[in-house]
PDB file with SEQRES, HELIX, SHEET and CRYST1 records, atoms N, CA, C and O in Angstrom:
SEQRES   1 A   88  MET SER GLU LYS THR ASP GLN THR GLY PRO VAL ARG GLU          
SEQRES   2 A   88  PRO LEU ARG ALA ALA ALA GLU ALA LEU LEU PRO ARG PRO          
SEQRES   3 A   88  ALA VAL GLY ALA ALA PRO ALA ASP ASP ALA LEU GLN HIS          
SEQRES   4 A   88  GLU LEU ARG VAL ARG GLN VAL GLU LEU GLU MET GLN ASN          
SEQRES   5 A   88  GLU ALA LEU ARG GLN ALA GLN PHE GLU LEU GLU GLU SER          
SEQRES   6 A   88  ARG ARG PRO LEU PRO GLN PRO VAL MET ASN PRO PRO ARG          
SEQRES   7 A   88  LEU ALA ILE LEU ALA SER PRO PRO MET ASP                      
HELIX    1 AA1 ARG A   12  LEU A   22  1                                  11    
HELIX    2 AA2 PRO A   32  SER A   65  1                                  34    
CRYST1    1.000    1.000    1.000  90.00  90.00  90.00 P 1           1          
ATOM      1  N   MET A   1     -21.145  -3.746  30.671  1.00  0.00           N  
ATOM      2  CA  MET A   1     -20.352  -3.937  29.550  1.00  0.00           C  
ATOM      3  C   MET A   1     -21.180  -4.339  28.369  1.00  0.00           C  
ATOM      4  O   MET A   1     -22.189  -5.030  28.515  1.00  0.00           O  
ATOM      5  N   SER A   2     -20.780  -3.928  27.235  1.00  0.00           N  
ATOM      6  CA  SER A   2     -21.543  -4.130  25.997  1.00  0.00           C  
ATOM      7  C   SER A   2     -20.961  -5.434  25.377  1.00  0.00           C  
ATOM      8  O   SER A   2     -19.762  -5.706  25.423  1.00  0.00           O  
ATOM      9  N   GLU A   3     -21.937  -6.239  24.776  1.00  0.00           N  
ATOM     10  CA  GLU A   3     -21.603  -7.478  24.139  1.00  0.00           C  
ATOM     11  C   GLU A   3     -20.834  -7.207  22.775  1.00  0.00           C  
ATOM     12  O   GLU A   3     -20.000  -7.988  22.316  1.00  0.00           O  
ATOM     13  N   LYS A   4     -21.183  -6.097  22.223  1.00  0.00           N  
ATOM     14  CA  LYS A   4     -20.517  -5.710  20.857  1.00  0.00           C  
ATOM     15  C   LYS A   4     -19.144  -5.194  21.113  1.00  0.00           C  
ATOM     16  O   LYS A   4     -18.937  -4.252  21.878  1.00  0.00           O  
ATOM     17  N   THR A   5     -18.216  -5.817  20.468  1.00  0.00           N  
ATOM     18  CA  THR A   5     -16.857  -5.320  20.478  1.00  0.00           C  
ATOM     19  C   THR A   5     -16.468  -4.717  19.179  1.00  0.00           C  
ATOM     20  O   THR A   5     -16.562  -5.309  18.104  1.00  0.00           O  
ATOM     21  N   ASP A   6     -16.013  -3.471  19.342  1.00  0.00           N  
ATOM     22  CA  ASP A   6     -15.643  -2.739  18.095  1.00  0.00           C  
ATOM     23  C   ASP A   6     -14.207  -2.278  18.201  1.00  0.00           C  
ATOM     24  O   ASP A   6     -13.742  -1.947  19.292  1.00  0.00           O  
ATOM     25  N   GLN A   7     -13.525  -2.253  17.134  1.00  0.00           N  
ATOM     26  CA  GLN A   7     -12.091  -1.916  17.176  1.00  0.00           C  
ATOM     27  C   GLN A   7     -11.939  -0.443  16.748  1.00  0.00           C  
ATOM     28  O   GLN A   7     -11.015  -0.108  16.008  1.00  0.00           O  
ATOM     29  N   THR A   8     -12.797   0.387  17.189  1.00  0.00           N  
ATOM     30  CA  THR A   8     -12.548   1.845  16.716  1.00  0.00           C  
ATOM     31  C   THR A   8     -11.422   2.336  17.533  1.00  0.00           C  
ATOM     32  O   THR A   8     -11.229   2.010  18.704  1.00  0.00           O  
ATOM     33  N   GLY A   9     -10.689   3.143  16.838  1.00  0.00           N  
ATOM     34  CA  GLY A   9      -9.433   3.785  17.432  1.00  0.00           C  
ATOM     35  C   GLY A   9      -8.898   4.655  16.425  1.00  0.00           C  
ATOM     36  O   GLY A   9      -9.419   4.734  15.313  1.00  0.00           O  
ATOM     37  N   PRO A  10      -7.849   5.335  16.769  1.00  0.00           N  
ATOM     38  CA  PRO A  10      -7.262   6.328  15.923  1.00  0.00           C  
ATOM     39  C   PRO A  10      -6.877   5.885  14.497  1.00  0.00           C  
ATOM     40  O   PRO A  10      -6.986   6.684  13.566  1.00  0.00           O  
ATOM     41  N   VAL A  11      -6.456   4.705  14.318  1.00  0.00           N  
ATOM     42  CA  VAL A  11      -6.139   4.169  12.969  1.00  0.00           C  
ATOM     43  C   VAL A  11      -7.357   3.812  12.272  1.00  0.00           C  
ATOM     44  O   VAL A  11      -7.474   4.113  11.084  1.00  0.00           O  
ATOM     45  N   ARG A  12      -8.366   3.140  12.951  1.00  0.00           N  
ATOM     46  CA  ARG A  12      -9.488   2.598  12.229  1.00  0.00           C  
ATOM     47  C   ARG A  12     -10.498   3.600  11.770  1.00  0.00           C  
ATOM     48  O   ARG A  12     -11.110   3.462  10.711  1.00  0.00           O  
ATOM     49  N   GLU A  13     -10.668   4.629  12.598  1.00  0.00           N  
ATOM     50  CA  GLU A  13     -11.728   5.613  12.313  1.00  0.00           C  
ATOM     51  C   GLU A  13     -11.651   6.281  10.921  1.00  0.00           C  
ATOM     52  O   GLU A  13     -12.651   6.325  10.204  1.00  0.00           O  
ATOM     53  N   PRO A  14     -10.485   6.792  10.545  1.00  0.00           N  
ATOM     54  CA  PRO A  14     -10.380   7.302   9.190  1.00  0.00           C  
ATOM     55  C   PRO A  14     -10.689   6.315   8.113  1.00  0.00           C  
ATOM     56  O   PRO A  14     -11.361   6.619   7.128  1.00  0.00           O  
ATOM     57  N   LEU A  15     -10.183   5.115   8.318  1.00  0.00           N  
ATOM     58  CA  LEU A  15     -10.418   3.999   7.290  1.00  0.00           C  
ATOM     59  C   LEU A  15     -11.863   3.679   7.188  1.00  0.00           C  
ATOM     60  O   LEU A  15     -12.375   3.488   6.086  1.00  0.00           O  
ATOM     61  N   ARG A  16     -12.592   3.608   8.374  1.00  0.00           N  
ATOM     62  CA  ARG A  16     -14.003   3.325   8.280  1.00  0.00           C  
ATOM     63  C   ARG A  16     -14.732   4.461   7.659  1.00  0.00           C  
ATOM     64  O   ARG A  16     -15.628   4.188   6.860  1.00  0.00           O  
ATOM     65  N   ALA A  17     -14.448   5.756   7.938  1.00  0.00           N  
ATOM     66  CA  ALA A  17     -15.110   6.831   7.288  1.00  0.00           C  
ATOM     67  C   ALA A  17     -14.929   6.839   5.794  1.00  0.00           C  
ATOM     68  O   ALA A  17     -15.826   7.237   5.051  1.00  0.00           O  
ATOM     69  N   ALA A  18     -13.737   6.387   5.341  1.00  0.00           N  
ATOM     70  CA  ALA A  18     -13.496   6.331   3.872  1.00  0.00           C  
ATOM     71  C   ALA A  18     -14.259   5.179   3.294  1.00  0.00           C  
ATOM     72  O   ALA A  18     -14.806   5.284   2.196  1.00  0.00           O  
ATOM     73  N   ALA A  19     -14.305   4.144   3.967  1.00  0.00           N  
ATOM     74  CA  ALA A  19     -15.080   2.916   3.451  1.00  0.00           C  
ATOM     75  C   ALA A  19     -16.586   3.224   3.366  1.00  0.00           C  
ATOM     76  O   ALA A  19     -17.267   2.892   2.396  1.00  0.00           O  
ATOM     77  N   GLU A  20     -17.062   3.874   4.430  1.00  0.00           N  
ATOM     78  CA  GLU A  20     -18.471   4.225   4.383  1.00  0.00           C  
ATOM     79  C   GLU A  20     -18.820   5.284   3.277  1.00  0.00           C  
ATOM     80  O   GLU A  20     -19.913   5.331   2.713  1.00  0.00           O  
ATOM     81  N   ALA A  21     -17.836   6.070   3.049  1.00  0.00           N  
ATOM     82  CA  ALA A  21     -18.041   7.123   1.973  1.00  0.00           C  
ATOM     83  C   ALA A  21     -18.192   6.354   0.652  1.00  0.00           C  
ATOM     84  O   ALA A  21     -18.921   6.844  -0.210  1.00  0.00           O  
ATOM     85  N   LEU A  22     -17.620   5.296   0.442  1.00  0.00           N  
ATOM     86  CA  LEU A  22     -17.633   4.525  -0.862  1.00  0.00           C  
ATOM     87  C   LEU A  22     -18.959   3.775  -1.021  1.00  0.00           C  
ATOM     88  O   LEU A  22     -19.364   3.441  -2.135  1.00  0.00           O  
ATOM     89  N   LEU A  23     -19.672   3.497   0.179  1.00  0.00           N  
ATOM     90  CA  LEU A  23     -20.819   2.661   0.166  1.00  0.00           C  
ATOM     91  C   LEU A  23     -22.132   3.553   0.203  1.00  0.00           C  
ATOM     92  O   LEU A  23     -22.103   4.613   0.828  1.00  0.00           O  
ATOM     93  N   PRO A  24     -23.186   3.179  -0.400  1.00  0.00           N  
ATOM     94  CA  PRO A  24     -24.436   3.920  -0.221  1.00  0.00           C  
ATOM     95  C   PRO A  24     -24.991   3.433   1.120  1.00  0.00           C  
ATOM     96  O   PRO A  24     -24.697   2.323   1.565  1.00  0.00           O  
ATOM     97  N   ARG A  25     -25.784   4.273   1.739  1.00  0.00           N  
ATOM     98  CA  ARG A  25     -26.406   3.920   3.063  1.00  0.00           C  
ATOM     99  C   ARG A  25     -27.491   2.862   2.740  1.00  0.00           C  
ATOM    100  O   ARG A  25     -28.147   2.926   1.701  1.00  0.00           O  
ATOM    101  N   PRO A  26     -27.659   1.879   3.670  1.00  0.00           N  
ATOM    102  CA  PRO A  26     -28.645   0.781   3.355  1.00  0.00           C  
ATOM    103  C   PRO A  26     -30.162   1.432   3.346  1.00  0.00           C  
ATOM    104  O   PRO A  26     -30.541   2.298   4.134  1.00  0.00           O  
ATOM    105  N   ALA A  27     -30.846   0.920   2.436  1.00  0.00           N  
ATOM    106  CA  ALA A  27     -32.232   1.304   2.389  1.00  0.00           C  
ATOM    107  C   ALA A  27     -33.075   0.706   3.524  1.00  0.00           C  
ATOM    108  O   ALA A  27     -32.780  -0.383   4.016  1.00  0.00           O  
ATOM    109  N   VAL A  28     -34.085   1.400   3.915  1.00  0.00           N  
ATOM    110  CA  VAL A  28     -34.914   1.040   4.901  1.00  0.00           C  
ATOM    111  C   VAL A  28     -35.782  -0.107   4.420  1.00  0.00           C  
ATOM    112  O   VAL A  28     -36.559   0.070   3.482  1.00  0.00           O  
ATOM    113  N   GLY A  29     -35.674  -1.285   5.037  1.00  0.00           N  
ATOM    114  CA  GLY A  29     -36.416  -2.425   4.619  1.00  0.00           C  
ATOM    115  C   GLY A  29     -37.264  -3.097   5.614  1.00  0.00           C  
ATOM    116  O   GLY A  29     -37.561  -2.509   6.655  1.00  0.00           O  
ATOM    117  N   ALA A  30     -37.670  -4.282   5.367  1.00  0.00           N  
ATOM    118  CA  ALA A  30     -38.554  -5.019   6.344  1.00  0.00           C  
ATOM    119  C   ALA A  30     -37.767  -5.304   7.610  1.00  0.00           C  
ATOM    120  O   ALA A  30     -38.296  -5.169   8.713  1.00  0.00           O  
ATOM    121  N   ALA A  31     -36.523  -5.692   7.466  1.00  0.00           N  
ATOM    122  CA  ALA A  31     -35.628  -6.051   8.668  1.00  0.00           C  
ATOM    123  C   ALA A  31     -34.502  -5.129   8.878  1.00  0.00           C  
ATOM    124  O   ALA A  31     -33.413  -5.446   8.399  1.00  0.00           O  
ATOM    125  N   PRO A  32     -34.624  -4.002   9.548  1.00  0.00           N  
ATOM    126  CA  PRO A  32     -33.566  -3.016   9.651  1.00  0.00           C  
ATOM    127  C   PRO A  32     -32.356  -3.601  10.285  1.00  0.00           C  
ATOM    128  O   PRO A  32     -31.237  -3.220   9.940  1.00  0.00           O  
ATOM    129  N   ALA A  33     -32.533  -4.528  11.216  1.00  0.00           N  
ATOM    130  CA  ALA A  33     -31.342  -5.140  11.867  1.00  0.00           C  
ATOM    131  C   ALA A  33     -30.497  -5.889  10.797  1.00  0.00           C  
ATOM    132  O   ALA A  33     -29.268  -5.807  10.800  1.00  0.00           O  
ATOM    133  N   ASP A  34     -31.208  -6.643   9.853  1.00  0.00           N  
ATOM    134  CA  ASP A  34     -30.453  -7.321   8.842  1.00  0.00           C  
ATOM    135  C   ASP A  34     -29.737  -6.375   7.922  1.00  0.00           C  
ATOM    136  O   ASP A  34     -28.587  -6.600   7.546  1.00  0.00           O  
ATOM    137  N   ASP A  35     -30.433  -5.298   7.555  1.00  0.00           N  
ATOM    138  CA  ASP A  35     -29.783  -4.218   6.681  1.00  0.00           C  
ATOM    139  C   ASP A  35     -28.598  -3.673   7.384  1.00  0.00           C  
ATOM    140  O   ASP A  35     -27.540  -3.481   6.785  1.00  0.00           O  
ATOM    141  N   ALA A  36     -28.766  -3.404   8.729  1.00  0.00           N  
ATOM    142  CA  ALA A  36     -27.576  -2.814   9.415  1.00  0.00           C  
ATOM    143  C   ALA A  36     -26.393  -3.764   9.496  1.00  0.00           C  
ATOM    144  O   ALA A  36     -25.242  -3.336   9.410  1.00  0.00           O  
ATOM    145  N   LEU A  37     -26.666  -5.026   9.660  1.00  0.00           N  
ATOM    146  CA  LEU A  37     -25.634  -6.070   9.801  1.00  0.00           C  
ATOM    147  C   LEU A  37     -24.976  -6.163   8.386  1.00  0.00           C  
ATOM    148  O   LEU A  37     -23.752  -6.236   8.273  1.00  0.00           O  
ATOM    149  N   GLN A  38     -25.768  -6.160   7.375  1.00  0.00           N  
ATOM    150  CA  GLN A  38     -25.284  -6.332   5.958  1.00  0.00           C  
ATOM    151  C   GLN A  38     -24.374  -5.103   5.629  1.00  0.00           C  
ATOM    152  O   GLN A  38     -23.304  -5.247   5.037  1.00  0.00           O  
ATOM    153  N   HIS A  39     -24.820  -3.959   6.014  1.00  0.00           N  
ATOM    154  CA  HIS A  39     -24.024  -2.735   5.759  1.00  0.00           C  
ATOM    155  C   HIS A  39     -22.747  -2.798   6.582  1.00  0.00           C  
ATOM    156  O   HIS A  39     -21.687  -2.460   6.054  1.00  0.00           O  
ATOM    157  N   GLU A  40     -22.786  -3.231   7.905  1.00  0.00           N  
ATOM    158  CA  GLU A  40     -21.523  -3.385   8.641  1.00  0.00           C  
ATOM    159  C   GLU A  40     -20.613  -4.297   7.992  1.00  0.00           C  
ATOM    160  O   GLU A  40     -19.424  -3.990   7.914  1.00  0.00           O  
ATOM    161  N   LEU A  41     -21.054  -5.420   7.502  1.00  0.00           N  
ATOM    162  CA  LEU A  41     -20.148  -6.423   6.854  1.00  0.00           C  
ATOM    163  C   LEU A  41     -19.563  -5.786   5.601  1.00  0.00           C  
ATOM    164  O   LEU A  41     -18.355  -5.872   5.376  1.00  0.00           O  
ATOM    165  N   ARG A  42     -20.365  -5.171   4.811  1.00  0.00           N  
ATOM    166  CA  ARG A  42     -19.924  -4.543   3.642  1.00  0.00           C  
ATOM    167  C   ARG A  42     -18.790  -3.483   3.910  1.00  0.00           C  
ATOM    168  O   ARG A  42     -17.754  -3.443   3.246  1.00  0.00           O  
ATOM    169  N   VAL A  43     -19.086  -2.630   4.948  1.00  0.00           N  
ATOM    170  CA  VAL A  43     -18.032  -1.685   5.381  1.00  0.00           C  
ATOM    171  C   VAL A  43     -16.779  -2.315   5.818  1.00  0.00           C  
ATOM    172  O   VAL A  43     -15.709  -1.807   5.481  1.00  0.00           O  
ATOM    173  N   ARG A  44     -16.818  -3.377   6.538  1.00  0.00           N  
ATOM    174  CA  ARG A  44     -15.623  -4.132   6.907  1.00  0.00           C  
ATOM    175  C   ARG A  44     -14.921  -4.695   5.759  1.00  0.00           C  
ATOM    176  O   ARG A  44     -13.691  -4.731   5.782  1.00  0.00           O  
ATOM    177  N   GLN A  45     -15.597  -5.155   4.718  1.00  0.00           N  
ATOM    178  CA  GLN A  45     -15.041  -5.814   3.601  1.00  0.00           C  
ATOM    179  C   GLN A  45     -14.281  -4.664   2.798  1.00  0.00           C  
ATOM    180  O   GLN A  45     -13.155  -4.890   2.355  1.00  0.00           O  
ATOM    181  N   VAL A  46     -14.875  -3.484   2.622  1.00  0.00           N  
ATOM    182  CA  VAL A  46     -14.235  -2.313   2.001  1.00  0.00           C  
ATOM    183  C   VAL A  46     -12.942  -1.931   2.718  1.00  0.00           C  
ATOM    184  O   VAL A  46     -11.889  -1.687   2.128  1.00  0.00           O  
ATOM    185  N   GLU A  47     -13.113  -1.899   4.062  1.00  0.00           N  
ATOM    186  CA  GLU A  47     -11.926  -1.569   4.916  1.00  0.00           C  
ATOM    187  C   GLU A  47     -10.784  -2.470   4.657  1.00  0.00           C  
ATOM    188  O   GLU A  47      -9.648  -2.024   4.498  1.00  0.00           O  
ATOM    189  N   LEU A  48     -11.082  -3.818   4.610  1.00  0.00           N  
ATOM    190  CA  LEU A  48     -10.047  -4.817   4.317  1.00  0.00           C  
ATOM    191  C   LEU A  48      -9.356  -4.707   3.032  1.00  0.00           C  
ATOM    192  O   LEU A  48      -8.156  -4.931   2.872  1.00  0.00           O  
ATOM    193  N   GLU A  49     -10.238  -4.325   2.067  1.00  0.00           N  
ATOM    194  CA  GLU A  49      -9.796  -4.173   0.659  1.00  0.00           C  
ATOM    195  C   GLU A  49      -8.795  -2.903   0.574  1.00  0.00           C  
ATOM    196  O   GLU A  49      -7.767  -2.911  -0.103  1.00  0.00           O  
ATOM    197  N   MET A  50      -9.211  -1.882   1.307  1.00  0.00           N  
ATOM    198  CA  MET A  50      -8.342  -0.596   1.314  1.00  0.00           C  
ATOM    199  C   MET A  50      -7.015  -0.989   2.067  1.00  0.00           C  
ATOM    200  O   MET A  50      -5.933  -0.635   1.599  1.00  0.00           O  
ATOM    201  N   GLN A  51      -7.093  -1.714   3.224  1.00  0.00           N  
ATOM    202  CA  GLN A  51      -5.872  -2.069   3.946  1.00  0.00           C  
ATOM    203  C   GLN A  51      -5.012  -2.986   3.038  1.00  0.00           C  
ATOM    204  O   GLN A  51      -3.788  -2.857   3.007  1.00  0.00           O  
ATOM    205  N   ASN A  52      -5.640  -3.876   2.333  1.00  0.00           N  
ATOM    206  CA  ASN A  52      -4.827  -4.803   1.374  1.00  0.00           C  
ATOM    207  C   ASN A  52      -4.104  -3.938   0.322  1.00  0.00           C  
ATOM    208  O   ASN A  52      -2.914  -4.114   0.059  1.00  0.00           O  
ATOM    209  N   GLU A  53      -4.829  -3.040  -0.243  1.00  0.00           N  
ATOM    210  CA  GLU A  53      -4.152  -2.130  -1.323  1.00  0.00           C  
ATOM    211  C   GLU A  53      -3.000  -1.297  -0.714  1.00  0.00           C  
ATOM    212  O   GLU A  53      -1.949  -1.123  -1.332  1.00  0.00           O  
ATOM    213  N   ALA A  54      -3.232  -0.781   0.532  1.00  0.00           N  
ATOM    214  CA  ALA A  54      -2.120  -0.086   1.164  1.00  0.00           C  
ATOM    215  C   ALA A  54      -0.897  -0.944   1.477  1.00  0.00           C  
ATOM    216  O   ALA A  54       0.253  -0.518   1.364  1.00  0.00           O  
ATOM    217  N   LEU A  55      -1.214  -2.192   1.883  1.00  0.00           N  
ATOM    218  CA  LEU A  55      -0.108  -3.115   2.133  1.00  0.00           C  
ATOM    219  C   LEU A  55       0.635  -3.490   0.902  1.00  0.00           C  
ATOM    220  O   LEU A  55       1.853  -3.657   0.958  1.00  0.00           O  
ATOM    221  N   ARG A  56      -0.044  -3.637  -0.236  1.00  0.00           N  
ATOM    222  CA  ARG A  56       0.566  -4.050  -1.458  1.00  0.00           C  
ATOM    223  C   ARG A  56       1.455  -2.761  -1.989  1.00  0.00           C  
ATOM    224  O   ARG A  56       2.561  -2.940  -2.498  1.00  0.00           O  
ATOM    225  N   GLN A  57       0.940  -1.592  -1.845  1.00  0.00           N  
ATOM    226  CA  GLN A  57       1.743  -0.387  -2.180  1.00  0.00           C  
ATOM    227  C   GLN A  57       2.995  -0.361  -1.287  1.00  0.00           C  
ATOM    228  O   GLN A  57       4.106  -0.212  -1.795  1.00  0.00           O  
ATOM    229  N   ALA A  58       2.832  -0.500  -0.004  1.00  0.00           N  
ATOM    230  CA  ALA A  58       4.035  -0.456   0.935  1.00  0.00           C  
ATOM    231  C   ALA A  58       5.053  -1.574   0.530  1.00  0.00           C  
ATOM    232  O   ALA A  58       6.269  -1.386   0.548  1.00  0.00           O  
ATOM    233  N   GLN A  59       4.475  -2.728   0.172  1.00  0.00           N  
ATOM    234  CA  GLN A  59       5.500  -3.874  -0.198  1.00  0.00           C  
ATOM    235  C   GLN A  59       6.240  -3.545  -1.515  1.00  0.00           C  
ATOM    236  O   GLN A  59       7.418  -3.849  -1.705  1.00  0.00           O  
ATOM    237  N   PHE A  60       5.473  -2.912  -2.391  1.00  0.00           N  
ATOM    238  CA  PHE A  60       6.112  -2.437  -3.665  1.00  0.00           C  
ATOM    239  C   PHE A  60       7.254  -1.424  -3.453  1.00  0.00           C  
ATOM    240  O   PHE A  60       8.344  -1.527  -4.016  1.00  0.00           O  
ATOM    241  N   GLU A  61       6.918  -0.427  -2.589  1.00  0.00           N  
ATOM    242  CA  GLU A  61       7.878   0.595  -2.242  1.00  0.00           C  
ATOM    243  C   GLU A  61       9.035   0.071  -1.513  1.00  0.00           C  
ATOM    244  O   GLU A  61      10.136   0.575  -1.735  1.00  0.00           O  
ATOM    245  N   LEU A  62       8.907  -0.922  -0.635  1.00  0.00           N  
ATOM    246  CA  LEU A  62       9.993  -1.603   0.097  1.00  0.00           C  
ATOM    247  C   LEU A  62      10.829  -2.368  -0.929  1.00  0.00           C  
ATOM    248  O   LEU A  62      12.054  -2.252  -0.947  1.00  0.00           O  
ATOM    249  N   GLU A  63      10.174  -3.139  -1.769  1.00  0.00           N  
ATOM    250  CA  GLU A  63      11.030  -3.870  -2.730  1.00  0.00           C  
ATOM    251  C   GLU A  63      11.825  -2.880  -3.666  1.00  0.00           C  
ATOM    252  O   GLU A  63      12.971  -3.143  -4.034  1.00  0.00           O  
ATOM    253  N   GLU A  64      11.184  -1.767  -4.022  1.00  0.00           N  
ATOM    254  CA  GLU A  64      11.893  -0.800  -4.873  1.00  0.00           C  
ATOM    255  C   GLU A  64      13.118  -0.210  -4.078  1.00  0.00           C  
ATOM    256  O   GLU A  64      14.195  -0.005  -4.636  1.00  0.00           O  
ATOM    257  N   SER A  65      12.908   0.039  -2.814  1.00  0.00           N  
ATOM    258  CA  SER A  65      14.035   0.657  -1.992  1.00  0.00           C  
ATOM    259  C   SER A  65      15.123  -0.313  -1.766  1.00  0.00           C  
ATOM    260  O   SER A  65      16.227   0.122  -1.440  1.00  0.00           O  
ATOM    261  N   ARG A  66      14.923  -1.644  -1.911  1.00  0.00           N  
ATOM    262  CA  ARG A  66      15.875  -2.629  -1.724  1.00  0.00           C  
ATOM    263  C   ARG A  66      16.603  -3.094  -3.021  1.00  0.00           C  
ATOM    264  O   ARG A  66      17.514  -3.922  -3.038  1.00  0.00           O  
ATOM    265  N   ARG A  67      16.116  -2.496  -4.033  1.00  0.00           N  
ATOM    266  CA  ARG A  67      16.768  -2.766  -5.327  1.00  0.00           C  
ATOM    267  C   ARG A  67      18.284  -2.203  -5.323  1.00  0.00           C  
ATOM    268  O   ARG A  67      18.514  -1.056  -4.941  1.00  0.00           O  
ATOM    269  N   PRO A  68      19.190  -2.975  -5.718  1.00  0.00           N  
ATOM    270  CA  PRO A  68      20.610  -2.555  -5.559  1.00  0.00           C  
ATOM    271  C   PRO A  68      20.782  -1.382  -6.566  1.00  0.00           C  
ATOM    272  O   PRO A  68      20.275  -1.364  -7.688  1.00  0.00           O  
ATOM    273  N   LEU A  69      21.566  -0.399  -6.023  1.00  0.00           N  
ATOM    274  CA  LEU A  69      21.896   0.824  -6.715  1.00  0.00           C  
ATOM    275  C   LEU A  69      23.080   0.522  -7.620  1.00  0.00           C  
ATOM    276  O   LEU A  69      23.893  -0.329  -7.260  1.00  0.00           O  
ATOM    277  N   PRO A  70      23.232   1.187  -8.811  1.00  0.00           N  
ATOM    278  CA  PRO A  70      24.399   1.125  -9.595  1.00  0.00           C  
ATOM    279  C   PRO A  70      25.655   1.494  -8.787  1.00  0.00           C  
ATOM    280  O   PRO A  70      25.652   2.522  -8.110  1.00  0.00           O  
ATOM    281  N   GLN A  71      26.612   0.774  -8.832  1.00  0.00           N  
ATOM    282  CA  GLN A  71      27.864   1.086  -8.028  1.00  0.00           C  
ATOM    283  C   GLN A  71      28.698   1.996  -8.941  1.00  0.00           C  
ATOM    284  O   GLN A  71      28.896   1.719 -10.123  1.00  0.00           O  
ATOM    285  N   PRO A  72      29.178   3.097  -8.336  1.00  0.00           N  
ATOM    286  CA  PRO A  72      30.040   3.955  -9.058  1.00  0.00           C  
ATOM    287  C   PRO A  72      31.395   3.282  -9.405  1.00  0.00           C  
ATOM    288  O   PRO A  72      31.906   2.467  -8.637  1.00  0.00           O  
ATOM    289  N   VAL A  73      31.932   3.624 -10.516  1.00  0.00           N  
ATOM    290  CA  VAL A  73      33.247   3.094 -10.888  1.00  0.00           C  
ATOM    291  C   VAL A  73      34.340   3.737 -10.132  1.00  0.00           C  
ATOM    292  O   VAL A  73      34.666   4.908 -10.329  1.00  0.00           O  
ATOM    293  N   MET A  74      34.906   2.963  -9.265  1.00  0.00           N  
ATOM    294  CA  MET A  74      36.004   3.613  -8.390  1.00  0.00           C  
ATOM    295  C   MET A  74      37.365   3.653  -9.154  1.00  0.00           C  
ATOM    296  O   MET A  74      38.121   4.607  -8.970  1.00  0.00           O  
ATOM    297  N   ASN A  75      37.676   2.701  -9.956  1.00  0.00           N  
ATOM    298  CA  ASN A  75      38.947   2.796 -10.766  1.00  0.00           C  
ATOM    299  C   ASN A  75      38.503   2.645 -12.171  1.00  0.00           C  
ATOM    300  O   ASN A  75      38.352   1.524 -12.658  1.00  0.00           O  
ATOM    301  N   PRO A  76      38.300   3.676 -12.805  1.00  0.00           N  
ATOM    302  CA  PRO A  76      37.915   3.606 -14.245  1.00  0.00           C  
ATOM    303  C   PRO A  76      39.101   3.129 -15.047  1.00  0.00           C  
ATOM    304  O   PRO A  76      40.247   3.363 -14.664  1.00  0.00           O  
ATOM    305  N   PRO A  77      38.822   2.416 -16.233  1.00  0.00           N  
ATOM    306  CA  PRO A  77      39.947   2.024 -17.004  1.00  0.00           C  
ATOM    307  C   PRO A  77      40.599   3.332 -17.514  1.00  0.00           C  
ATOM    308  O   PRO A  77      39.937   4.340 -17.758  1.00  0.00           O  
ATOM    309  N   ARG A  78      41.892   3.251 -17.653  1.00  0.00           N  
ATOM    310  CA  ARG A  78      42.612   4.381 -18.225  1.00  0.00           C  
ATOM    311  C   ARG A  78      43.109   4.042 -19.594  1.00  0.00           C  
ATOM    312  O   ARG A  78      43.524   2.934 -19.935  1.00  0.00           O  
ATOM    313  N   LEU A  79      43.024   5.111 -20.344  1.00  0.00           N  
ATOM    314  CA  LEU A  79      43.478   4.945 -21.836  1.00  0.00           C  
ATOM    315  C   LEU A  79      45.008   5.003 -21.902  1.00  0.00           C  
ATOM    316  O   LEU A  79      45.614   5.999 -21.508  1.00  0.00           O  
ATOM    317  N   ALA A  80      45.548   4.066 -22.339  1.00  0.00           N  
ATOM    318  CA  ALA A  80      47.021   4.073 -22.536  1.00  0.00           C  
ATOM    319  C   ALA A  80      47.419   4.095 -24.057  1.00  0.00           C  
ATOM    320  O   ALA A  80      46.982   3.261 -24.850  1.00  0.00           O  
ATOM    321  N   ILE A  81      48.199   5.015 -24.376  1.00  0.00           N  
ATOM    322  CA  ILE A  81      48.671   5.168 -25.673  1.00  0.00           C  
ATOM    323  C   ILE A  81      50.225   4.800 -25.647  1.00  0.00           C  
ATOM    324  O   ILE A  81      51.033   5.406 -24.944  1.00  0.00           O  
ATOM    325  N   LEU A  82      50.510   3.878 -26.384  1.00  0.00           N  
ATOM    326  CA  LEU A  82      51.830   3.369 -26.457  1.00  0.00           C  
ATOM    327  C   LEU A  82      52.409   3.955 -27.810  1.00  0.00           C  
ATOM    328  O   LEU A  82      51.859   3.750 -28.893  1.00  0.00           O  
ATOM    329  N   ALA A  83      53.462   4.634 -27.669  1.00  0.00           N  
ATOM    330  CA  ALA A  83      54.108   5.204 -28.963  1.00  0.00           C  
ATOM    331  C   ALA A  83      55.433   4.531 -29.066  1.00  0.00           C  
ATOM    332  O   ALA A  83      56.209   4.437 -28.115  1.00  0.00           O  
ATOM    333  N   SER A  84      55.662   4.059 -30.281  1.00  0.00           N  
ATOM    334  CA  SER A  84      57.046   3.519 -30.601  1.00  0.00           C  
ATOM    335  C   SER A  84      57.864   4.497 -31.306  1.00  0.00           C  
ATOM    336  O   SER A  84      57.342   5.362 -32.010  1.00  0.00           O  
ATOM    337  N   PRO A  85      59.112   4.400 -31.150  1.00  0.00           N  
ATOM    338  CA  PRO A  85      59.953   5.426 -31.839  1.00  0.00           C  
ATOM    339  C   PRO A  85      59.733   5.343 -33.350  1.00  0.00           C  
ATOM    340  O   PRO A  85      59.489   4.257 -33.875  1.00  0.00           O  
ATOM    341  N   PRO A  86      59.809   6.392 -34.007  1.00  0.00           N  
ATOM    342  CA  PRO A  86      59.574   6.382 -35.488  1.00  0.00           C  
ATOM    343  C   PRO A  86      60.708   5.466 -36.170  1.00  0.00           C  
ATOM    344  O   PRO A  86      61.887   5.435 -35.815  1.00  0.00           O  
ATOM    345  N   MET A  87      60.189   4.802 -37.110  1.00  0.00           N  
ATOM    346  CA  MET A  87      61.222   3.886 -37.837  1.00  0.00           C  
ATOM    347  C   MET A  87      61.677   4.662 -39.127  1.00  0.00           C  
ATOM    348  O   MET A  87      60.910   5.270 -39.873  1.00  0.00           O  
ATOM    349  N   ASP A  88      62.880   4.565 -39.261  1.00  0.00           N  
ATOM    350  CA  ASP A  88      63.456   5.181 -40.466  1.00  0.00           C  
ATOM    351  C   ASP A  88      63.672   4.374 -41.575  1.00  0.00           C  
ATOM    352  O   ASP A  88      64.153   4.851 -42.603  1.00  0.00           O  
TER     353      ASP A  88                                                      
END                                                                             
């Protein structure tokens, strides 16, 4: 069993791919393990930012859907014309 636990799955894989596409690949440096870890943390940060934006959008759409709709007028006021007999 591996010590590293990763939450890859059908939902996370497209999100991770999109996050990695936004980030440049880490440059080869003196400590590649540190570069890989820094890249992994940055990818996770971008993933969380993308999830946050999606949640904000969903919340906005939910609030919009709960906004009360204008009620149709069931009994509109009727115009009444009262006529009096002509006065002579």
